[in-house]
Rosetta silent file (secondary structure, phi, psi, omega in degrees, C-alpha in Angstrom):
SEQUENCE: XXXXXXXXXXXXXXXXXXXXXXXXXXXXXXXXXXXXXXXXXXXXXXXXXXXXXXXXXXXXXXXXXXXXXXXXXXXXXXXXXXXXXXXXXXXXXXXXXXXXXXXXXXXXXXXXXXXXXXXXXXXXXXXXXXXXXXXXXXXXXXX
SCORE:     score description
SCORE:     0.000 S_00000001
   1 L     0.000  130.403  177.771    5.970   16.173    3.400 S_00000001
   2 L   -76.993  142.090  179.299    5.985   12.578    2.253 S_00000001
   3 L  -102.174  152.612  173.867    5.270   10.028    4.903 S_00000001
   4 L   -65.951  130.734 -172.344    6.923    6.646    5.257 S_00000001
   5 L  -129.490  131.682  166.173    4.451    4.266    3.711 S_00000001
   6 L  -108.547  142.285 -171.206    3.906    0.551    3.822 S_00000001
   7 L  -117.730  140.404  170.332    1.317   -0.592    1.339 S_00000001
   8 L  -138.751  168.447  177.772   -1.443   -3.138    1.350 S_00000001
   9 E  -132.960  134.823 -177.578   -4.537   -3.520   -0.775 S_00000001
  10 E   -97.704  147.344  173.550   -7.989   -4.380    0.476 S_00000001
  11 L   -75.907  177.050 -176.649  -10.543   -6.536   -1.299 S_00000001
  12 L   -63.932  -19.667  177.952  -14.043   -5.207   -1.952 S_00000001
  13 L   -97.015    8.595  173.996  -15.144   -6.444    1.479 S_00000001
  14 L    91.487    6.456 -179.769  -12.325   -4.573    3.271 S_00000001
  15 L   -80.690  117.199 -174.214   -9.933   -7.475    3.882 S_00000001
  16 E   -83.307  130.771  176.965   -6.365   -6.059    3.696 S_00000001
  17 E  -113.467  132.461 -172.477   -3.730   -8.073    1.805 S_00000001
  18 E  -138.712  128.293  172.526   -0.066   -7.245    2.442 S_00000001
  19 E   -75.400   93.577 -166.965    3.170   -8.721    1.008 S_00000001
  20 E   -86.831  -18.660 -177.589    4.593   -9.079    4.501 S_00000001
  21 E   173.169 -176.097 -178.295    7.833  -10.923    3.832 S_00000001
  22 L   -52.491  124.392  175.295    9.398  -13.711    1.799 S_00000001
  23 L    57.831   24.723 -173.671    6.661  -15.980    0.413 S_00000001
  24 E  -129.869  125.167  172.236    4.154  -14.424    2.835 S_00000001
  25 E  -112.633  116.681  175.813    0.885  -12.594    2.226 S_00000001
  26 E   -84.106  135.277  178.505   -0.630  -11.182    5.396 S_00000001
  27 E  -120.664  120.404 -177.718   -4.401  -10.995    5.373 S_00000001
  28 L    57.453   33.534  173.808   -6.100   -8.579    7.791 S_00000001
  29 L  -165.018   85.931 -176.167   -2.910   -8.182    9.777 S_00000001
  30 L   -64.697  148.822 -173.677   -0.339   -5.924    8.160 S_00000001
  31 L   -57.172  -34.485 -174.469    3.303   -6.750    8.895 S_00000001
  32 L  -120.671   35.719  175.177    4.035   -3.446   10.660 S_00000001
  33 L   101.114 -173.402 -175.270    0.760   -2.577   12.340 S_00000001
  34 L   -71.182  153.779  175.102   -2.475   -0.906   11.415 S_00000001
  35 L   -69.356  147.319  177.178   -2.819    1.372    8.385 S_00000001
  36 L  -106.248  -28.706 -178.336   -2.630    5.114    9.026 S_00000001
  37 E  -128.209  152.545  178.679   -3.684    6.361    5.587 S_00000001
  38 E  -133.027  131.487  170.395   -6.151    5.101    3.004 S_00000001
  39 L  -105.155  107.335 -177.399   -6.310    5.754   -0.720 S_00000001
  40 L   -77.298  113.242  178.529   -9.889    4.908   -1.656 S_00000001
  41 L   -80.116  155.193 -176.726   -9.874    3.344   -5.118 S_00000001
  42 L  -104.538  130.068  176.680  -12.808    3.866   -7.452 S_00000001
  43 H   -57.111  -34.551 -178.470  -14.831    0.993   -8.916 S_00000001
  44 H   -67.313  -11.922  179.324  -15.290    3.102  -12.031 S_00000001
  45 H   -99.947    3.552  179.133  -11.520    2.968  -12.635 S_00000001
  46 L   -93.581  116.378 -176.409  -11.372   -0.870  -12.677 S_00000001
  47 L  -106.268  -25.513  173.315  -11.270   -2.087  -16.276 S_00000001
  48 L    51.411  172.793 -177.727  -10.182   -5.707  -15.826 S_00000001
  49 L   -76.169  -22.573 -176.239   -9.557   -8.290  -18.491 S_00000001
  50 L  -117.168  120.044  179.272  -13.264   -8.832  -19.285 S_00000001
  51 L   -65.497  138.997  176.227  -15.471   -5.954  -20.407 S_00000001
  52 L    83.566   -4.311  178.724  -18.747   -5.664  -18.557 S_00000001
  53 L   -73.137  150.217  177.828  -17.680   -7.835  -15.616 S_00000001
  54 L   -56.793  122.505 -178.151  -18.664   -6.684  -12.119 S_00000001
  55 H   -56.776  -33.682  179.263  -15.815   -4.365  -10.992 S_00000001
  56 H   -65.550  -40.147  178.067  -15.867   -5.865   -7.482 S_00000001
  57 H   -64.645  -46.624  178.882  -15.309   -9.365   -8.889 S_00000001
  58 H   -59.360  -45.360 -179.317  -12.510   -8.077  -11.144 S_00000001
  59 H   -59.182  -51.373 -178.026  -10.954   -6.181   -8.224 S_00000001
  60 H   -64.038  -38.945  177.587  -11.006   -9.191   -5.888 S_00000001
  61 H   -65.128  -37.580  178.948   -9.648  -11.518   -8.586 S_00000001
  62 H   -63.670  -41.782  177.922   -6.827   -9.060   -9.280 S_00000001
  63 H   -66.189  -43.164  179.175   -5.834   -9.040   -5.598 S_00000001
  64 H   -61.510  -41.404  179.008   -6.038  -12.860   -5.439 S_00000001
  65 H   -65.959  -40.208  176.833   -3.833  -13.159   -8.531 S_00000001
  66 H   -63.783  -42.588  176.974   -1.264  -10.764   -7.042 S_00000001
  67 H   -57.102  -48.018 -177.586   -1.308  -12.781   -3.804 S_00000001
  68 H   -60.698  -41.947  179.799   -0.704  -16.034   -5.716 S_00000001
  69 H   -66.095  -43.589 -174.153    2.231  -14.534   -7.624 S_00000001
  70 H   -80.200  -16.186  173.356    3.879  -12.987   -4.556 S_00000001
  71 L   -66.901  -17.989  179.107    3.493  -16.121   -2.410 S_00000001
  72 L  -102.913   14.288 -175.396    6.177  -17.554   -4.676 S_00000001
  73 L  -120.353  151.227  173.124    8.540  -14.584   -4.414 S_00000001
  74 L   -80.223  139.046  177.369   11.331  -13.441   -2.184 S_00000001
  75 L   -83.306  137.317  176.603   10.722  -10.082   -0.480 S_00000001
  76 E  -137.908  127.254 -174.748   13.322   -7.386   -1.122 S_00000001
  77 L   -57.741  -31.355 -172.266   13.132   -3.978    0.499 S_00000001
  78 L  -103.247  -24.520 -174.040   14.298   -2.104   -2.595 S_00000001
  79 L  -127.695  -17.049 -178.188   13.005   -3.990   -5.638 S_00000001
  80 E  -147.581   87.800 -171.446   10.218   -6.413   -4.668 S_00000001
  81 L  -134.242 -164.741 -177.327    8.189   -5.215   -1.728 S_00000001
  82 H   -61.272  -32.875  177.162    4.661   -4.404   -0.563 S_00000001
  83 H   -67.046  -36.688  177.895    4.386   -1.573   -3.109 S_00000001
  84 H   -63.930  -39.390  178.310    5.251   -4.056   -5.886 S_00000001
  85 H   -62.310  -46.886  178.164    2.444   -6.334   -4.674 S_00000001
  86 H   -63.066  -41.796  178.493   -0.094   -3.493   -4.800 S_00000001
  87 H   -59.609  -41.534  179.064    1.225   -2.495   -8.247 S_00000001
  88 H   -61.475  -44.494  178.514    0.690   -6.047   -9.507 S_00000001
  89 H   -61.347  -43.867  179.475   -2.915   -6.013   -8.275 S_00000001
  90 H   -63.643  -39.561  176.592   -3.521   -2.621   -9.923 S_00000001
  91 H   -65.712  -40.674  179.660   -2.020   -3.897  -13.186 S_00000001
  92 H   -60.028  -36.140 -178.251   -4.127   -7.072  -12.999 S_00000001
  93 L   -94.295    0.796 -177.198   -7.330   -5.006  -12.772 S_00000001
  94 L    52.972   48.404 -178.658   -6.059   -2.407  -15.260 S_00000001
  95 H   -59.983  131.964 -176.006   -6.782    0.318  -12.715 S_00000001
  96 H    59.348   22.934  179.168   -7.309    3.675  -14.489 S_00000001
  97 H    75.293   13.047 -174.604   -6.842    1.759  -17.762 S_00000001
  98 L  -106.689  153.072  171.109   -3.132    1.300  -17.001 S_00000001
  99 L  -131.325   22.212 -178.942   -0.832   -1.709  -16.873 S_00000001
 100 L  -115.074   24.410  177.446    2.345    0.192  -15.986 S_00000001
 101 L   -65.418  141.613  175.554    1.892    0.495  -12.217 S_00000001
 102 L  -144.529  178.823 -174.176    5.133    0.003  -10.262 S_00000001
 103 H   -64.624  -30.710  179.212    6.309    0.527   -6.708 S_00000001
 104 H   -71.210  -44.759 -179.726    7.254    4.164   -7.351 S_00000001
 105 H   -66.670  -34.837  176.412    3.881    5.068   -8.893 S_00000001
 106 H   -64.637  -47.765  178.793    2.068    3.303   -6.030 S_00000001
 107 H   -56.457  -46.205 -178.357    4.157    5.212   -3.460 S_00000001
 108 H   -61.885  -50.052 -177.603    3.447    8.495   -5.276 S_00000001
 109 H   -65.229  -37.937  177.784   -0.310    7.938   -5.583 S_00000001
 110 H   -62.042  -43.444 -179.324   -0.645    6.790   -1.981 S_00000001
 111 H   -70.890  -33.364 -176.634    1.102    9.936   -0.777 S_00000001
 112 H   -85.695  -29.387 -171.372   -0.795   12.279   -3.090 S_00000001
 113 H  -114.732   -5.149 -176.484   -4.310   10.789   -2.890 S_00000001
 114 L   -88.658  162.725  177.968   -4.620    9.148    0.512 S_00000001
 115 E  -128.218  146.102  176.077   -6.173   10.557    3.648 S_00000001
 116 E   -68.220  144.015 -178.034   -5.331    9.882    7.275 S_00000001
 117 L   -66.484  -45.820  176.766   -7.877    7.675    8.998 S_00000001
 118 L  -144.051  164.699  174.709   -8.038    9.935   12.077 S_00000001
 119 H   -58.757  -32.268  178.291   -6.063   12.915   13.419 S_00000001
 120 H   -62.313  -33.048  178.555   -4.422   10.503   15.870 S_00000001
 121 H   -67.404  -28.322  174.549   -2.965    8.612   12.911 S_00000001
 122 H   -64.537  -47.725  178.942   -1.194   11.810   11.802 S_00000001
 123 H   -60.159  -45.864  179.869    0.434   12.005   15.228 S_00000001
 124 H   -61.294  -35.537 -178.471    1.357    8.299   15.166 S_00000001
 125 H   -67.970  -41.842 -171.809    2.934    8.701   11.728 S_00000001
 126 H  -106.677   -1.877 -176.698    5.223   11.610   12.610 S_00000001
 127 H   -61.209  -44.636 -179.502    5.773   11.226   16.380 S_00000001
 128 H   -60.333  -44.806  177.655    8.957    9.160   16.010 S_00000001
 129 H   -63.322  -41.815  179.778   10.487   11.675   13.619 S_00000001
 130 H   -61.608  -45.104  178.785    9.453   14.548   15.910 S_00000001
 131 H   -62.845  -44.854  179.399   11.071   12.972   18.976 S_00000001
 132 H   -61.957  -42.960  178.967   14.254   12.246   17.033 S_00000001
 133 H   -61.608  -43.713  178.725   14.376   15.815   15.716 S_00000001
 134 H   -62.850  -42.245  178.286   13.948   17.241   19.228 S_00000001
 135 H   -62.712  -42.368  178.678   16.725   14.984   20.554 S_00000001
 136 H   -62.783  -43.224  179.430   19.094   16.068   17.782 S_00000001
 137 H   -63.751  -44.892  179.289   18.354   19.754   18.489 S_00000001
 138 H   -63.861  -42.422 -179.483   18.849   19.277   22.225 S_00000001
 139 H   -66.760  -38.285 -178.916   22.076   17.332   21.740 S_00000001
 140 H   -68.629  -28.943  177.224   23.486   19.916   19.308 S_00000001
 141 H   -74.892  -24.694  179.493   22.816   22.679   21.884 S_00000001
 142 H   -81.057  -22.562 -176.059   24.716   20.711   24.543 S_00000001
 143 L   -87.546    0.000    0.000   27.828   20.289   22.411 S_00000001
């Protein structure tokens, strides 16, 4: 089951950057709360614009460049959102040798390759849906 996902990208020192809204990059404070899942990226998959450069430097510069670009953009839920910001950073660093990352591929990879931080985060992710489902079942039995 795919989970609803909001995306941010952390620098090499763990500082999370999130396209939180129009012209706004949240740093170490995601727009909708703490992360529940993490997709750990690999330094060995960072190819960057300069061969032989320290992958951590390339990674951090890619995130900074994405931040700078998205600070000048309007946020749109369907076409220019937090997934687009992460995709830009991944494209900037040529993650996995690719420059075709987009919000759909980010969503897919996060869902397929990420892990929940703790078992409690699994519960937090699906509790709202579970309560709603139970209410719908109870209401349908009353009608």
